[in-house]
N, C-alpha and C positions, 0 to 999 in steps of 0.2 A: 642809140636810135636817132638822136638829134643830129649827130655828125653825119650819119648815113642819109638822113632826110635832106640835109643841106648839100651833101655831095650830089645827090640825085637832082635836086633843084638847080644847082649851079652848073654842074658838069654835063648833065644830060639834057635838061629842058632849057636852061639859060634864063629861067624866070624864078626869082626867089623872094621869100619873105625877108624884108630888110629892117625889121624892128623886133628882134628876138629877145626882149627883156623879160624878166620873170613874170610880169603881168600878162604877157602874151603866150605863155606856155602853160599847159594844163597836164598834170600827171593823172593818168587814168589806169584803173585796173580792169582788164578785160575779162568779164565773167564767162564769156563764151569760149575763151581759149585757155582754160586752166588757171585763170587768175594772173596771167602775164601782165606786166606793166607796159603801158604805151604812153606816148607823148603826143598831145595835140597842139598845133599852132593855132593861135587865135588872132583875130583882128588883122586882116590882110589889107589894111589901109595904106601901108607902105610896101609896095612890091617893086622890084627893079627887074629890068630885062637886060641881059648881056647879048652883045652881038656874037655871031658864031666865032669870029676871030678872037674876041675876048674870052669866050667860053673855052676855046681850045688852048689859049695861053694859060688859063687857070688850070686846065688839065695837065699841061706841061709842067707847071709849077708843082703840082701834087707829085708827079713822077720824079721831078728833080729833088724834092724834099725826101721822098721815100728812098731814093738812091743815094742820099747825102752828097749830092753833087753841088757843092757850094757855088762853083762858077756858073752852072746852069741856073741855079736859084737866083743869083744876082742878075744875070742877063735877062731872065724872064721877068723879074720884078721891075727892072728898068724898062723893058718893053711895055709892061702894064702901066708905067708911069708912077710907080709907088716909090716913096722915099724910104731910105734905109737909115734909121737912127738908133742909137742906144744898143749897138751890137758889140760883140766881143772884138778885141783888137785883131784877132786872127781873121774874123769875118770881114772886118773893116778894111783889112789890107787888100782883099780881093774886090771889095765893093768900090 
């Protein structure tokens, strides 16, 4: 549920909660939906907004990761300005 929530926030809306530590997460049991568990995000004091270009780059990164396309992952990370450290020798060879 938390991964889905962040996927929607980052990839669809471009606005996301940027302080997701355990104190800002609340596990709840929904008594109206058969006791299903839900997660609530608390304290929206730190929220970030992505440009449309950045949001689309993160979407491309998700696609590249799902496809296991190392070269596209590296290229997309570089376009996003992210550093690649502590990776396997195989991945480092293409980074």
